[in-house]
N, C-alpha and C positions, 0 to 999 in steps of 0.2 A: 165433448171430449179432449180436441184435439189442439185447442185453443187453451187448454188446462197445462196441457204436456208443455207447449209452447212456453207458457207463462214462467215454468219453472225451470227450463233449461235458461231463458234471459237472466232469472234472477243469477242462477249457478255460476254463469258467464260474467255478469256483474260483478262479483264478488270476490274473484279472483283477482290476485295482484301479481302482473308480470315484474320481475326479479331481471330480465336483464338490462335496464339502464343502470340497477346499482349496481351488478355484478361489472358493467363496462368501468364504472367511475373507480371501483377499488382494484380491477386489474390497472388501470392506469397509473393511481395511488403508487401500487406496487412497483411497476416497474419507473417511475419517476426518483421515488429513494434508491432503488438498487444503483440507477446509472449515476446520482446523485451522492453515494456514498462514499466515503474516503476509505480507503483499505492500509493498515500501515504493514507493510515488508517488514519480517526480521532480516537481520543476517546471514544469520545459518546457527549459527555455534552462541553459545551463553560465557560471556567474558567475565574477569574480576576486573572491574574498571581502577586504575590509579589513582588516589586522591588528588584533588588540584585545592587552592587557597581560593581561586575566581571561578566561576560555573556560569555561563548565559544560558539559558534557554532557545532552542533554536525550533524552528517552524518550519513549513513551508515542503516542498518535495525533496526527497531526501534521497542520498544513496546511502544505505545504511554496511560499512564492510567491518568485517570482524576480523583481527590477526589472531590466533591461539597462542596459548603457550610455547606448543612446538613450532610455531612460525608459518603453521596454515592457514591460508587467506580465504574467505569466507562472504561472498555476494549475492544476495536472494536466495540463499539456503544451498547453493550450489559451492563447492570448494572448487578456489578456482587457481589456473596454472598462470605464476606474476608476468609473465609474458602477454597475458591476455587481459590485465585489468584496463589498458587502456580503448580495447575495443570493447569492451564491458560499459566504460564510462559513456564511447561517446553511443551505441546504440540507447542506453538511459536516456542520454543527451538529446535524443532522436522524438523521444515520448515526452520529455518536459524539459524545455530548452533552461530553465532557471533554476535548475536542480543545485543543491548544494550534498556535499560529502561529509557523511562523518566517522571516523574511523575511531571502531570500539576494539582497541589494541589491550589484551592484556598483558598485567601488570608485569608478568616475566617472561612477555613476546621481547623478543630481541628488535631493535629499532630499526633493522635493516629492511625490513619488511617496511616498516611503514613509511621510511625514507624511498622505498619501490611506490607504494601508493602516492605520495606527494609527488614525486617526479611525473607517476601515471597520469595525475589530476591534472598536472601544468603542460602536460603535453597534449591534452584534450582541452584546454584552455577552459578551464573550470575554476574560479577564482575563489568561491565559498566553501573554503578547507576547513573541519575541525577536529578536535580530536575528544573522546567522548571522556570522561571523567564525573568521580563521584565528590559529593560538594564535602 
């Protein structure tokens, strides 16, 4: 009688599928896709961009800066004092050395704020600076 019980246990164990290797592969793929994904950062506010006759698309590591209609400056979702723009650029350049700056100025914004941003970019040794516009 014991041999009949042993045969059933061996058959039951042989029919089970071990899912551990499959779960390991799924988690490795999940980690791979999370690490290699590209996250888009927003400047912080929605602005009405001015129209331009020529518009060139840009790509790569971008530092987006928004200038609101009241002259407030936003970087990475934070309103920032104009005195600290250069230090914020230098922090971002430490993470991605070949970053480009895109200024998203509202069409009713004061040009003085844009000039402050351009000066801070020059002081931080950033050559690739663009002003966003609608085509």
